[in-house]
PDB file with one MODEL, atoms N, CA, C and O in Angstrom:
MODEL        1
ATOM      1  N   UNK A   1      92.611  90.959 106.581  1.00  0.00           N
ATOM      2  CA  UNK A   1      92.326  91.521 105.453  1.00  0.00           C
ATOM      3  C   UNK A   1      92.822  92.588 105.471  1.00  0.00           C
ATOM      4  O   UNK A   1      92.861  93.410 106.386  1.00  0.00           O
ATOM      5  N   UNK A   2      93.364  92.640 104.113  1.00  0.00           N
ATOM      6  CA  UNK A   2      93.549  94.368 103.576  1.00  0.00           C
ATOM      7  C   UNK A   2      93.014  95.135 103.259  1.00  0.00           C
ATOM      8  O   UNK A   2      93.124  95.452 102.075  1.00  0.00           O
ATOM      9  N   UNK A   3      92.053  95.940 104.200  1.00  0.00           N
ATOM     10  CA  UNK A   3      91.517  97.409 103.672  1.00  0.00           C
ATOM     11  C   UNK A   3      91.786  98.093 103.199  1.00  0.00           C
ATOM     12  O   UNK A   3      92.254  98.860 104.041  1.00  0.00           O
ATOM     13  N   UNK A   4      91.917  98.697 101.906  1.00  0.00           N
ATOM     14  CA  UNK A   4      92.562 100.229 101.593  1.00  0.00           C
ATOM     15  C   UNK A   4      91.644 101.082 100.784  1.00  0.00           C
ATOM     16  O   UNK A   4      90.821 100.600 100.005  1.00  0.00           O
ATOM     17  N   UNK A   5      91.801 102.345 100.984  1.00  0.00           N
ATOM     18  CA  UNK A   5      91.629 103.588  99.939  1.00  0.00           C
ATOM     19  C   UNK A   5      93.079 104.102  99.259  1.00  0.00           C
ATOM     20  O   UNK A   5      94.256 104.146  99.617  1.00  0.00           O
ATOM     21  N   UNK A   6      92.146 104.537  97.833  1.00  0.00           N
ATOM     22  CA  UNK A   6      93.237 104.860  97.092  1.00  0.00           C
ATOM     23  C   UNK A   6      92.658 105.952  96.329  1.00  0.00           C
ATOM     24  O   UNK A   6      91.443 105.970  96.133  1.00  0.00           O
ATOM     25  N   UNK A   7      93.506 106.966  95.832  1.00  0.00           N
ATOM     26  CA  UNK A   7      93.032 107.769  94.372  1.00  0.00           C
ATOM     27  C   UNK A   7      93.267 107.572  93.038  1.00  0.00           C
ATOM     28  O   UNK A   7      93.840 108.559  92.576  1.00  0.00           O
ATOM     29  N   UNK A   8      93.129 106.975  92.464  1.00  0.00           N
ATOM     30  CA  UNK A   8      93.348 106.540  91.331  1.00  0.00           C
ATOM     31  C   UNK A   8      92.821 107.307  90.105  1.00  0.00           C
ATOM     32  O   UNK A   8      91.899 108.122  90.143  1.00  0.00           O
ATOM     33  N   UNK A   9      93.773 106.818  88.617  1.00  0.00           N
ATOM     34  CA  UNK A   9      92.928 107.752  87.558  1.00  0.00           C
ATOM     35  C   UNK A   9      92.908 106.490  86.802  1.00  0.00           C
ATOM     36  O   UNK A   9      93.692 105.582  87.080  1.00  0.00           O
ATOM     37  N   UNK A  10      92.146 106.410  85.971  1.00  0.00           N
ATOM     38  CA  UNK A  10      91.544 105.228  85.338  1.00  0.00           C
ATOM     39  C   UNK A  10      92.082 105.138  83.716  1.00  0.00           C
ATOM     40  O   UNK A  10      91.467 105.793  82.875  1.00  0.00           O
ATOM     41  N   UNK A  11      93.100 104.410  83.363  1.00  0.00           N
ATOM     42  CA  UNK A  11      94.157 104.267  82.284  1.00  0.00           C
ATOM     43  C   UNK A  11      93.771 103.529  81.083  1.00  0.00           C
ATOM     44  O   UNK A  11      94.467 103.734  80.089  1.00  0.00           O
ATOM     45  N   UNK A  12      92.444 102.411  80.944  1.00  0.00           N
ATOM     46  CA  UNK A  12      92.068 101.827  80.076  1.00  0.00           C
ATOM     47  C   UNK A  12      90.605 101.414  80.192  1.00  0.00           C
ATOM     48  O   UNK A  12      90.070 101.379  81.300  1.00  0.00           O
ATOM     49  N   UNK A  13      89.849 101.056  78.916  1.00  0.00           N
ATOM     50  CA  UNK A  13      88.859 100.559  79.168  1.00  0.00           C
ATOM     51  C   UNK A  13      88.502  98.993  80.176  1.00  0.00           C
ATOM     52  O   UNK A  13      89.266  98.043  80.344  1.00  0.00           O
ATOM     53  N   UNK A  14      87.377  99.138  80.607  1.00  0.00           N
ATOM     54  CA  UNK A  14      87.246  97.866  81.346  1.00  0.00           C
ATOM     55  C   UNK A  14      87.157  96.366  80.388  1.00  0.00           C
ATOM     56  O   UNK A  14      86.453  96.340  79.378  1.00  0.00           O
ATOM     57  N   UNK A  15      87.986  95.098  80.857  1.00  0.00           N
ATOM     58  CA  UNK A  15      87.563  94.003  80.281  1.00  0.00           C
ATOM     59  C   UNK A  15      86.671  93.192  80.931  1.00  0.00           C
ATOM     60  O   UNK A  15      86.730  93.223  82.160  1.00  0.00           O
ATOM     61  N   UNK A  16      85.774  92.399  80.370  1.00  0.00           N
ATOM     62  CA  UNK A  16      84.881  91.795  81.083  1.00  0.00           C
ATOM     63  C   UNK A  16      85.484  90.348  80.911  1.00  0.00           C
ATOM     64  O   UNK A  16      86.009  89.735  79.981  1.00  0.00           O
ATOM     65  N   UNK A  17      85.191  90.093  82.149  1.00  0.00           N
ATOM     66  CA  UNK A  17      85.609  88.423  82.559  1.00  0.00           C
ATOM     67  C   UNK A  17      84.461  87.922  82.440  1.00  0.00           C
ATOM     68  O   UNK A  17      83.502  88.657  82.204  1.00  0.00           O
ATOM     69  N   UNK A  18      84.316  86.550  82.580  1.00  0.00           N
ATOM     70  CA  UNK A  18      83.516  85.529  83.210  1.00  0.00           C
ATOM     71  C   UNK A  18      83.498  84.557  83.965  1.00  0.00           C
ATOM     72  O   UNK A  18      83.503  83.412  83.513  1.00  0.00           O
ATOM     73  N   UNK A  19      83.475  84.796  85.148  1.00  0.00           N
ATOM     74  CA  UNK A  19      83.426  83.871  86.437  1.00  0.00           C
ATOM     75  C   UNK A  19      82.488  82.963  86.420  1.00  0.00           C
ATOM     76  O   UNK A  19      81.463  83.376  85.876  1.00  0.00           O
ATOM     77  N   UNK A  20      82.434  81.886  86.803  1.00  0.00           N
ATOM     78  CA  UNK A  20      80.618  81.710  87.231  1.00  0.00           C
ATOM     79  C   UNK A  20      79.828  82.193  86.396  1.00  0.00           C
ATOM     80  O   UNK A  20      80.011  82.322  85.186  1.00  0.00           O
ATOM     81  N   UNK A  21      78.531  82.599  87.283  1.00  0.00           N
ATOM     82  CA  UNK A  21      77.532  83.241  86.409  1.00  0.00           C
ATOM     83  C   UNK A  21      77.561  84.305  86.640  1.00  0.00           C
ATOM     84  O   UNK A  21      76.758  84.956  85.972  1.00  0.00           O
ATOM     85  N   UNK A  22      78.318  85.021  87.525  1.00  0.00           N
ATOM     86  CA  UNK A  22      78.697  86.276  87.434  1.00  0.00           C
ATOM     87  C   UNK A  22      79.454  86.895  86.042  1.00  0.00           C
ATOM     88  O   UNK A  22      79.819  86.257  85.055  1.00  0.00           O
ATOM     89  N   UNK A  23      79.580  88.523  86.328  1.00  0.00           N
ATOM     90  CA  UNK A  23      80.105  88.673  84.853  1.00  0.00           C
ATOM     91  C   UNK A  23      80.870  90.194  85.578  1.00  0.00           C
ATOM     92  O   UNK A  23      80.240  91.252  85.582  1.00  0.00           O
ATOM     93  N   UNK A  24      82.383  90.078  86.198  1.00  0.00           N
ATOM     94  CA  UNK A  24      82.856  90.938  86.673  1.00  0.00           C
ATOM     95  C   UNK A  24      83.785  91.744  85.741  1.00  0.00           C
ATOM     96  O   UNK A  24      83.692  91.028  84.743  1.00  0.00           O
ATOM     97  N   UNK A  25      84.393  92.474  85.479  1.00  0.00           N
ATOM     98  CA  UNK A  25      85.047  93.425  84.823  1.00  0.00           C
ATOM     99  C   UNK A  25      86.411  93.836  85.718  1.00  0.00           C
ATOM    100  O   UNK A  25      86.489  93.962  86.940  1.00  0.00           O
ATOM    101  N   UNK A  26      87.454  94.000  84.708  1.00  0.00           N
ATOM    102  CA  UNK A  26      88.704  94.265  85.402  1.00  0.00           C
ATOM    103  C   UNK A  26      89.217  95.757  84.662  1.00  0.00           C
ATOM    104  O   UNK A  26      88.796  95.957  83.522  1.00  0.00           O
ATOM    105  N   UNK A  27      89.829  96.467  85.089  1.00  0.00           N
ATOM    106  CA  UNK A  27      90.049  98.004  85.062  1.00  0.00           C
ATOM    107  C   UNK A  27      91.448  98.106  84.788  1.00  0.00           C
ATOM    108  O   UNK A  27      91.889  97.013  84.433  1.00  0.00           O
ATOM    109  N   UNK A  28      92.185  98.878  84.815  1.00  0.00           N
ATOM    110  CA  UNK A  28      93.607  99.152  85.031  1.00  0.00           C
ATOM    111  C   UNK A  28      93.408 100.392  85.485  1.00  0.00           C
ATOM    112  O   UNK A  28      92.560 101.091  84.931  1.00  0.00           O
ATOM    113  N   UNK A  29      94.127 100.865  86.530  1.00  0.00           N
ATOM    114  CA  UNK A  29      93.970 101.951  87.417  1.00  0.00           C
ATOM    115  C   UNK A  29      95.691 102.505  87.420  1.00  0.00           C
ATOM    116  O   UNK A  29      96.607 101.709  87.214  1.00  0.00           O
ATOM    117  N   UNK A  30      95.916 103.949  87.680  1.00  0.00           N
ATOM    118  CA  UNK A  30      97.360 104.194  88.138  1.00  0.00           C
ATOM    119  C   UNK A  30      97.388 105.208  89.289  1.00  0.00           C
ATOM    120  O   UNK A  30      96.278 105.727  89.406  1.00  0.00           O
ATOM    121  N   UNK A  31      98.177 105.614  90.076  1.00  0.00           N
ATOM    122  CA  UNK A  31      98.262 106.582  90.964  1.00  0.00           C
ATOM    123  C   UNK A  31      98.389 107.747  90.152  1.00  0.00           C
ATOM    124  O   UNK A  31      98.756 107.846  88.981  1.00  0.00           O
ATOM    125  N   UNK A  32      97.907 108.888  91.231  1.00  0.00           N
ATOM    126  CA  UNK A  32      98.200 109.785  90.617  1.00  0.00           C
ATOM    127  C   UNK A  32      99.685 110.726  90.127  1.00  0.00           C
ATOM    128  O   UNK A  32     100.083 111.456  89.219  1.00  0.00           O
ATOM    129  N   UNK A  33     100.138 110.114  91.439  1.00  0.00           N
ATOM    130  CA  UNK A  33     101.737 110.576  91.581  1.00  0.00           C
ATOM    131  C   UNK A  33     102.655 109.881  91.611  1.00  0.00           C
ATOM    132  O   UNK A  33     102.086 109.141  92.413  1.00  0.00           O
ATOM    133  N   UNK A  34     103.637 109.385  91.472  1.00  0.00           N
ATOM    134  CA  UNK A  34     104.757 108.761  91.917  1.00  0.00           C
ATOM    135  C   UNK A  34     105.439 109.012  93.099  1.00  0.00           C
ATOM    136  O   UNK A  34     105.852 110.172  93.070  1.00  0.00           O
ATOM    137  N   UNK A  35     105.765 108.399  94.203  1.00  0.00           N
ATOM    138  CA  UNK A  35     106.226 108.900  95.418  1.00  0.00           C
ATOM    139  C   UNK A  35     107.840 108.644  95.060  1.00  0.00           C
ATOM    140  O   UNK A  35     108.621 109.595  95.028  1.00  0.00           O
ATOM    141  N   UNK A  36     108.314 107.123  94.766  1.00  0.00           N
ATOM    142  CA  UNK A  36     109.500 106.927  94.341  1.00  0.00           C
ATOM    143  C   UNK A  36     109.814 106.640  93.013  1.00  0.00           C
ATOM    144  O   UNK A  36     109.031 106.320  92.119  1.00  0.00           O
ATOM    145  N   UNK A  37     110.717 106.744  92.971  1.00  0.00           N
ATOM    146  CA  UNK A  37     111.219 106.143  91.309  1.00  0.00           C
ATOM    147  C   UNK A  37     110.956 104.733  90.995  1.00  0.00           C
ATOM    148  O   UNK A  37     110.416 104.209  90.020  1.00  0.00           O
ATOM    149  N   UNK A  38     111.558 104.169  92.242  1.00  0.00           N
ATOM    150  CA  UNK A  38     111.221 102.196  91.449  1.00  0.00           C
ATOM    151  C   UNK A  38     109.660 102.095  91.971  1.00  0.00           C
ATOM    152  O   UNK A  38     109.105 101.179  91.363  1.00  0.00           O
ATOM    153  N   UNK A  39     108.923 102.637  92.748  1.00  0.00           N
ATOM    154  CA  UNK A  39     107.531 102.545  93.180  1.00  0.00           C
ATOM    155  C   UNK A  39     106.493 101.781  91.894  1.00  0.00           C
ATOM    156  O   UNK A  39     106.583 102.051  90.697  1.00  0.00           O
ATOM    157  N   UNK A  40     105.699 100.966  92.397  1.00  0.00           N
ATOM    158  CA  UNK A  40     104.692 100.761  91.422  1.00  0.00           C
ATOM    159  C   UNK A  40     103.987 101.563  91.284  1.00  0.00           C
ATOM    160  O   UNK A  40     103.793 102.334  92.224  1.00  0.00           O
ATOM    161  N   UNK A  41     103.260 101.740  89.988  1.00  0.00           N
ATOM    162  CA  UNK A  41     102.441 102.803  89.768  1.00  0.00           C
ATOM    163  C   UNK A  41     100.519 102.420  88.967  1.00  0.00           C
ATOM    164  O   UNK A  41      99.646 103.212  88.613  1.00  0.00           O
ATOM    165  N   UNK A  42     100.545 101.226  88.966  1.00  0.00           N
ATOM    166  CA  UNK A  42      99.630 100.751  88.284  1.00  0.00           C
ATOM    167  C   UNK A  42      98.932  99.516  89.290  1.00  0.00           C
ATOM    168  O   UNK A  42      99.713  98.764  89.872  1.00  0.00           O
ATOM    169  N   UNK A  43      97.797  99.377  89.431  1.00  0.00           N
ATOM    170  CA  UNK A  43      96.981  98.245  90.158  1.00  0.00           C
ATOM    171  C   UNK A  43      95.676  98.000  89.176  1.00  0.00           C
ATOM    172  O   UNK A  43      95.153  98.717  88.322  1.00  0.00           O
ATOM    173  N   UNK A  44      95.418  96.858  89.599  1.00  0.00           N
ATOM    174  CA  UNK A  44      93.960  96.134  88.571  1.00  0.00           C
ATOM    175  C   UNK A  44      92.784  96.130  89.691  1.00  0.00           C
ATOM    176  O   UNK A  44      92.874  95.444  90.710  1.00  0.00           O
ATOM    177  N   UNK A  45      91.625  97.000  89.388  1.00  0.00           N
ATOM    178  CA  UNK A  45      90.438  96.736  90.069  1.00  0.00           C
ATOM    179  C   UNK A  45      89.327  95.876  89.516  1.00  0.00           C
ATOM    180  O   UNK A  45      88.946  95.888  88.346  1.00  0.00           O
ATOM    181  N   UNK A  46      88.836  95.105  90.525  1.00  0.00           N
ATOM    182  CA  UNK A  46      87.626  94.543  90.296  1.00  0.00           C
ATOM    183  C   UNK A  46      86.676  94.501  90.854  1.00  0.00           C
ATOM    184  O   UNK A  46      86.590  94.074  92.005  1.00  0.00           O
ATOM    185  N   UNK A  47      85.526  95.026  90.030  1.00  0.00           N
ATOM    186  CA  UNK A  47      83.668  95.126  90.031  1.00  0.00           C
ATOM    187  C   UNK A  47      83.409  93.855  89.414  1.00  0.00           C
ATOM    188  O   UNK A  47      84.058  93.056  88.739  1.00  0.00           O
ATOM    189  N   UNK A  48      81.883  93.959  90.013  1.00  0.00           N
ATOM    190  CA  UNK A  48      80.980  93.163  89.708  1.00  0.00           C
ATOM    191  C   UNK A  48      79.373  93.703  90.700  1.00  0.00           C
ATOM    192  O   UNK A  48      79.522  94.414  91.695  1.00  0.00           O
ATOM    193  N   UNK A  49      78.128  93.312  90.313  1.00  0.00           N
ATOM    194  CA  UNK A  49      77.163  93.798  91.119  1.00  0.00           C
ATOM    195  C   UNK A  49      76.858  95.100  90.445  1.00  0.00           C
ATOM    196  O   UNK A  49      77.036  95.548  89.312  1.00  0.00           O
ATOM    197  N   UNK A  50      76.178  95.673  91.887  1.00  0.00           N
ATOM    198  CA  UNK A  50      75.559  96.841  91.353  1.00  0.00           C
ATOM    199  C   UNK A  50      76.695  97.712  91.142  1.00  0.00           C
ATOM    200  O   UNK A  50      76.338  98.669  90.455  1.00  0.00           O
ATOM    201  N   UNK A  51      78.035  97.774  91.486  1.00  0.00           N
ATOM    202  CA  UNK A  51      78.849  98.982  91.052  1.00  0.00           C
ATOM    203  C   UNK A  51      79.267  98.497  89.486  1.00  0.00           C
ATOM    204  O   UNK A  51      79.701  99.350  88.712  1.00  0.00           O
ATOM    205  N   UNK A  52      79.173  97.613  89.213  1.00  0.00           N
ATOM    206  CA  UNK A  52      79.524  97.432  87.633  1.00  0.00           C
ATOM    207  C   UNK A  52      78.559  98.090  86.918  1.00  0.00           C
ATOM    208  O   UNK A  52      79.017  98.688  85.945  1.00  0.00           O
ATOM    209  N   UNK A  53      77.217  98.191  87.096  1.00  0.00           N
ATOM    210  CA  UNK A  53      76.613  99.121  86.437  1.00  0.00           C
ATOM    211  C   UNK A  53      76.783 100.648  86.401  1.00  0.00           C
ATOM    212  O   UNK A  53      76.827 101.453  85.471  1.00  0.00           O
ATOM    213  N   UNK A  54      76.864 100.771  87.774  1.00  0.00           N
ATOM    214  CA  UNK A  54      76.981 102.503  88.083  1.00  0.00           C
ATOM    215  C   UNK A  54      78.429 102.944  87.287  1.00  0.00           C
ATOM    216  O   UNK A  54      78.653 104.014  86.720  1.00  0.00           O
ATOM    217  N   UNK A  55      79.398 101.690  87.441  1.00  0.00           N
ATOM    218  CA  UNK A  55      80.745 102.517  87.082  1.00  0.00           C
ATOM    219  C   UNK A  55      80.427 102.427  85.357  1.00  0.00           C
ATOM    220  O   UNK A  55      80.507 103.337  84.532  1.00  0.00           O
ATOM    221  N   UNK A  56      80.220 101.656  85.248  1.00  0.00           N
ATOM    222  CA  UNK A  56      79.611 101.831  83.416  1.00  0.00           C
ATOM    223  C   UNK A  56      78.935 103.042  82.577  1.00  0.00           C
ATOM    224  O   UNK A  56      79.186 103.485  81.456  1.00  0.00           O
ATOM    225  N   UNK A  57      78.014 103.392  83.522  1.00  0.00           N
ATOM    226  CA  UNK A  57      77.365 104.686  83.092  1.00  0.00           C
ATOM    227  C   UNK A  57      78.146 105.802  83.250  1.00  0.00           C
ATOM    228  O   UNK A  57      78.358 106.579  82.319  1.00  0.00           O
ATOM    229  N   UNK A  58      78.738 105.991  84.717  1.00  0.00           N
ATOM    230  CA  UNK A  58      78.894 106.771  85.049  1.00  0.00           C
ATOM    231  C   UNK A  58      80.534 107.411  84.686  1.00  0.00           C
ATOM    232  O   UNK A  58      80.626 108.626  84.514  1.00  0.00           O
ATOM    233  N   UNK A  59      81.608 106.666  84.599  1.00  0.00           N
ATOM    234  CA  UNK A  59      83.123 106.867  84.328  1.00  0.00           C
ATOM    235  C   UNK A  59      83.322 106.529  83.196  1.00  0.00           C
ATOM    236  O   UNK A  59      82.652 105.863  82.406  1.00  0.00           O
ATOM    237  N   UNK A  60      84.426 107.086  83.120  1.00  0.00           N
ATOM    238  CA  UNK A  60      85.198 106.759  81.680  1.00  0.00           C
ATOM    239  C   UNK A  60      86.804 106.656  81.811  1.00  0.00           C
ATOM    240  O   UNK A  60      87.072 106.906  82.986  1.00  0.00           O
ATOM    241  N   UNK A  61      87.841 106.421  81.165  1.00  0.00           N
ATOM    242  CA  UNK A  61      88.894 106.444  81.074  1.00  0.00           C
ATOM    243  C   UNK A  61      89.396 107.906  81.376  1.00  0.00           C
ATOM    244  O   UNK A  61      88.734 108.830  80.904  1.00  0.00           O
ATOM    245  N   UNK A  62      90.616 108.212  82.194  1.00  0.00           N
ATOM    246  CA  UNK A  62      91.251 109.394  82.920  1.00  0.00           C
ATOM    247  C   UNK A  62      89.901 110.302  83.713  1.00  0.00           C
ATOM    248  O   UNK A  62      89.884 111.520  83.895  1.00  0.00           O
ATOM    249  N   UNK A  63      88.911 109.392  84.068  1.00  0.00           N
ATOM    250  CA  UNK A  63      88.385 110.017  85.465  1.00  0.00           C
ATOM    251  C   UNK A  63      89.626 109.608  86.853  1.00  0.00           C
ATOM    252  O   UNK A  63      90.455 108.698  86.876  1.00  0.00           O
ATOM    253  N   UNK A  64      89.372 110.523  87.749  1.00  0.00           N
ATOM    254  CA  UNK A  64      89.925 110.303  88.692  1.00  0.00           C
ATOM    255  C   UNK A  64      89.064 109.764  89.903  1.00  0.00           C
ATOM    256  O   UNK A  64      88.222 110.499  90.418  1.00  0.00           O
ATOM    257  N   UNK A  65      89.300 108.354  90.399  1.00  0.00           N
ATOM    258  CA  UNK A  65      88.131 107.968  91.401  1.00  0.00           C
ATOM    259  C   UNK A  65      88.939 107.779  92.868  1.00  0.00           C
ATOM    260  O   UNK A  65      90.153 107.685  93.047  1.00  0.00           O
ATOM    261  N   UNK A  66      87.842 107.756  93.856  1.00  0.00           N
ATOM    262  CA  UNK A  66      88.375 107.287  95.100  1.00  0.00           C
ATOM    263  C   UNK A  66      88.104 105.555  95.444  1.00  0.00           C
ATOM    264  O   UNK A  66      86.902 105.312  95.546  1.00  0.00           O
ATOM    265  N   UNK A  67      88.800 104.624  95.589  1.00  0.00           N
ATOM    266  CA  UNK A  67      88.298 103.594  95.414  1.00  0.00           C
ATOM    267  C   UNK A  67      88.778 102.802  96.913  1.00  0.00           C
ATOM    268  O   UNK A  67      89.857 102.832  97.504  1.00  0.00           O
ATOM    269  N   UNK A  68      87.462 102.082  97.244  1.00  0.00           N
ATOM    270  CA  UNK A  68      87.646 101.344  99.080  1.00  0.00           C
ATOM    271  C   UNK A  68      87.803 100.238  98.467  1.00  0.00           C
ATOM    272  O   UNK A  68      87.601 100.294  97.254  1.00  0.00           O
ATOM    273  N   UNK A  69      88.100  99.232  98.902  1.00  0.00           N
ATOM    274  CA  UNK A  69      88.220  97.836  98.767  1.00  0.00           C
ATOM    275  C   UNK A  69      89.206  96.995  99.440  1.00  0.00           C
ATOM    276  O   UNK A  69      89.864  97.477 100.362  1.00  0.00           O
ATOM    277  N   UNK A  70      89.332  96.079  99.160  1.00  0.00           N
ATOM    278  CA  UNK A  70      90.153  94.563  99.584  1.00  0.00           C
ATOM    279  C   UNK A  70      91.503  94.596  98.648  1.00  0.00           C
ATOM    280  O   UNK A  70      91.331  94.168  97.507  1.00  0.00           O
ATOM    281  N   UNK A  71      92.811  95.046  98.980  1.00  0.00           N
ATOM    282  CA  UNK A  71      93.867  94.829  98.352  1.00  0.00           C
ATOM    283  C   UNK A  71      93.860  93.143  98.209  1.00  0.00           C
ATOM    284  O   UNK A  71      93.242  92.317  98.881  1.00  0.00           O
ATOM    285  N   UNK A  72      94.622  92.985  97.273  1.00  0.00           N
ATOM    286  CA  UNK A  72      94.955  91.602  96.928  1.00  0.00           C
ATOM    287  C   UNK A  72      96.541  91.806  96.479  1.00  0.00           C
ATOM    288  O   UNK A  72      96.787  92.850  95.875  1.00  0.00           O
ATOM    289  N   UNK A  73      97.684  90.844  96.741  1.00  0.00           N
ATOM    290  CA  UNK A  73      98.818  90.791  96.118  1.00  0.00           C
ATOM    291  C   UNK A  73      99.338  89.625  95.546  1.00  0.00           C
ATOM    292  O   UNK A  73      99.692  88.680  96.252  1.00  0.00           O
ATOM    293  N   UNK A  74      99.408  89.613  94.403  1.00  0.00           N
ATOM    294  CA  UNK A  74      99.739  87.982  93.828  1.00  0.00           C
ATOM    295  C   UNK A  74     101.325  88.416  93.081  1.00  0.00           C
ATOM    296  O   UNK A  74     101.648  89.461  92.517  1.00  0.00           O
ATOM    297  N   UNK A  75     102.068  87.244  93.322  1.00  0.00           N
ATOM    298  CA  UNK A  75     103.819  87.934  93.182  1.00  0.00           C
ATOM    299  C   UNK A  75     103.827  86.406  92.657  1.00  0.00           C
ATOM    300  O   UNK A  75     103.045  85.508  92.971  1.00  0.00           O
ATOM    301  N   UNK A  76     104.953  86.357  91.748  1.00  0.00           N
ATOM    302  CA  UNK A  76     105.610  84.990  91.277  1.00  0.00           C
ATOM    303  C   UNK A  76     107.089  85.143  91.063  1.00  0.00           C
ATOM    304  O   UNK A  76     107.491  86.174  90.523  1.00  0.00           O
ATOM    305  N   UNK A  77     107.822  84.337  91.385  1.00  0.00           N
ATOM    306  CA  UNK A  77     109.065  84.444  91.200  1.00  0.00           C
ATOM    307  C   UNK A  77     110.116  84.748  89.935  1.00  0.00           C
ATOM    308  O   UNK A  77     111.317  85.012  89.909  1.00  0.00           O
ATOM    309  N   UNK A  78     109.115  84.588  88.915  1.00  0.00           N
ATOM    310  CA  UNK A  78     109.741  85.270  87.539  1.00  0.00           C
ATOM    311  C   UNK A  78     109.336  86.376  87.140  1.00  0.00           C
ATOM    312  O   UNK A  78     110.042  87.204  86.564  1.00  0.00           O
ATOM    313  N   UNK A  79     108.084  86.507  87.423  1.00  0.00           N
ATOM    314  CA  UNK A  79     107.300  87.569  87.082  1.00  0.00           C
ATOM    315  C   UNK A  79     107.277  88.755  88.075  1.00  0.00           C
ATOM    316  O   UNK A  79     107.827  88.521  89.152  1.00  0.00           O
ATOM    317  N   UNK A  80     106.666  90.157  87.888  1.00  0.00           N
ATOM    318  CA  UNK A  80     106.989  91.279  88.932  1.00  0.00           C
ATOM    319  C   UNK A  80     105.389  90.782  89.372  1.00  0.00           C
ATOM    320  O   UNK A  80     104.485  90.103  88.883  1.00  0.00           O
ATOM    321  N   UNK A  81     105.694  91.697  90.805  1.00  0.00           N
ATOM    322  CA  UNK A  81     104.209  91.361  91.546  1.00  0.00           C
ATOM    323  C   UNK A  81     103.200  92.078  90.611  1.00  0.00           C
ATOM    324  O   UNK A  81     103.407  92.853  89.677  1.00  0.00           O
ATOM    325  N   UNK A  82     101.754  91.469  91.269  1.00  0.00           N
ATOM    326  CA  UNK A  82     100.462  92.611  90.811  1.00  0.00           C
ATOM    327  C   UNK A  82      99.413  92.541  92.002  1.00  0.00           C
ATOM    328  O   UNK A  82      98.873  91.618  92.611  1.00  0.00           O
ATOM    329  N   UNK A  83      99.352  94.381  92.084  1.00  0.00           N
ATOM    330  CA  UNK A  83      98.423  94.365  93.073  1.00  0.00           C
ATOM    331  C   UNK A  83      96.885  94.691  92.461  1.00  0.00           C
ATOM    332  O   UNK A  83      96.816  95.471  91.511  1.00  0.00           O
ATOM    333  N   UNK A  84      95.658  94.096  93.004  1.00  0.00           N
ATOM    334  CA  UNK A  84      94.373  94.389  92.753  1.00  0.00           C
ATOM    335  C   UNK A  84      93.501  94.180  93.973  1.00  0.00           C
ATOM    336  O   UNK A  84      93.410  93.481  94.982  1.00  0.00           O
ATOM    337  N   UNK A  85      92.864  95.245  93.276  1.00  0.00           N
ATOM    338  CA  UNK A  85      91.492  95.845  94.518  1.00  0.00           C
ATOM    339  C   UNK A  85      90.181  95.230  94.218  1.00  0.00           C
ATOM    340  O   UNK A  85      89.738  95.316  93.072  1.00  0.00           O
ATOM    341  N   UNK A  86      89.560  94.657  95.088  1.00  0.00           N
ATOM    342  CA  UNK A  86      88.465  93.726  94.887  1.00  0.00           C
ATOM    343  C   UNK A  86      87.689  95.295  95.276  1.00  0.00           C
ATOM    344  O   UNK A  86      88.064  95.865  96.300  1.00  0.00           O
ATOM    345  N   UNK A  87      86.850  95.791  94.601  1.00  0.00           N
ATOM    346  CA  UNK A  87      86.611  97.543  94.883  1.00  0.00           C
ATOM    347  C   UNK A  87      84.881  97.255  95.811  1.00  0.00           C
ATOM    348  O   UNK A  87      83.937  96.714  95.234  1.00  0.00           O
ATOM    349  N   UNK A  88      84.811  97.727  97.213  1.00  0.00           N
ATOM    350  CA  UNK A  88      83.466  97.541  97.801  1.00  0.00           C
ATOM    351  C   UNK A  88      82.887  99.036  97.490  1.00  0.00           C
ATOM    352  O   UNK A  88      81.679  98.996  97.254  1.00  0.00           O
ATOM    353  N   UNK A  89      83.444 100.328  97.432  1.00  0.00           N
ATOM    354  CA  UNK A  89      82.906 101.452  97.071  1.00  0.00           C
ATOM    355  C   UNK A  89      83.689 102.232  96.545  1.00  0.00           C
ATOM    356  O   UNK A  89      84.846 102.391  96.934  1.00  0.00           O
ATOM    357  N   UNK A  90      82.874 103.156  95.058  1.00  0.00           N
ATOM    358  CA  UNK A  90      83.705 104.256  94.173  1.00  0.00           C
ATOM    359  C   UNK A  90      82.893 105.396  94.602  1.00  0.00           C
ATOM    360  O   UNK A  90      81.695 105.445  94.880  1.00  0.00           O
ATOM    361  N   UNK A  91      84.191 106.700  94.594  1.00  0.00           N
ATOM    362  CA  UNK A  91      83.211 107.955  94.868  1.00  0.00           C
ATOM    363  C   UNK A  91      84.482 108.492  93.720  1.00  0.00           C
ATOM    364  O   UNK A  91      85.603 108.167  93.329  1.00  0.00           O
ATOM    365  N   UNK A  92      83.291 109.668  93.489  1.00  0.00           N
ATOM    366  CA  UNK A  92      84.136 110.302  92.237  1.00  0.00           C
ATOM    367  C   UNK A  92      84.820 111.358  93.051  1.00  0.00           C
ATOM    368  O   UNK A  92      84.371 111.707  94.142  1.00  0.00           O
ATOM    369  N   UNK A  93      86.491 112.139  92.240  1.00  0.00           N
ATOM    370  CA  UNK A  93      87.328 112.591  93.047  1.00  0.00           C
ATOM    371  C   UNK A  93      87.714 113.822  92.001  1.00  0.00           C
ATOM    372  O   UNK A  93      88.300 113.639  90.934  1.00  0.00           O
ATOM    373  N   UNK A  94      87.334 114.939  92.439  1.00  0.00           N
ATOM    374  CA  UNK A  94      87.446 115.971  91.254  1.00  0.00           C
ATOM    375  C   UNK A  94      89.176 116.650  91.771  1.00  0.00           C
ATOM    376  O   UNK A  94      89.833 116.282  92.744  1.00  0.00           O
ATOM    377  N   UNK A  95      89.470 117.494  90.953  1.00  0.00           N
ATOM    378  CA  UNK A  95      90.746 117.734  90.597  1.00  0.00           C
ATOM    379  C   UNK A  95      90.526 119.235  90.626  1.00  0.00           C
ATOM    380  O   UNK A  95      90.526 119.215  89.395  1.00  0.00           O
ATOM    381  N   UNK A  96      90.353 120.422  90.883  1.00  0.00           N
ATOM    382  CA  UNK A  96      90.118 121.692  90.564  1.00  0.00           C
ATOM    383  C   UNK A  96      91.882 122.562  90.089  1.00  0.00           C
ATOM    384  O   UNK A  96      91.916 123.748  89.758  1.00  0.00           O
TER     385      UNK A  96
ENDMDL
END
């Protein structure tokens, strides 16, 4: 299991997905600061259930959040790797 905690900035509006009877959403997020020049800066957040409704009410693009969840990594030989986080908890993050 790949449990992870990240500070991210939302960069795009949510995309609705339909999977079985659940209605999850997918959101592109970005790390606030790059650590290396060649490192990846974006990941995808997957939300559904109670967190979905809370997220849609309270957060918008360019908000900073602390995300806790399970990290999945899907890589293909011809394409680049894609990181996704199945969100378990969301916390607001304030920059002063």
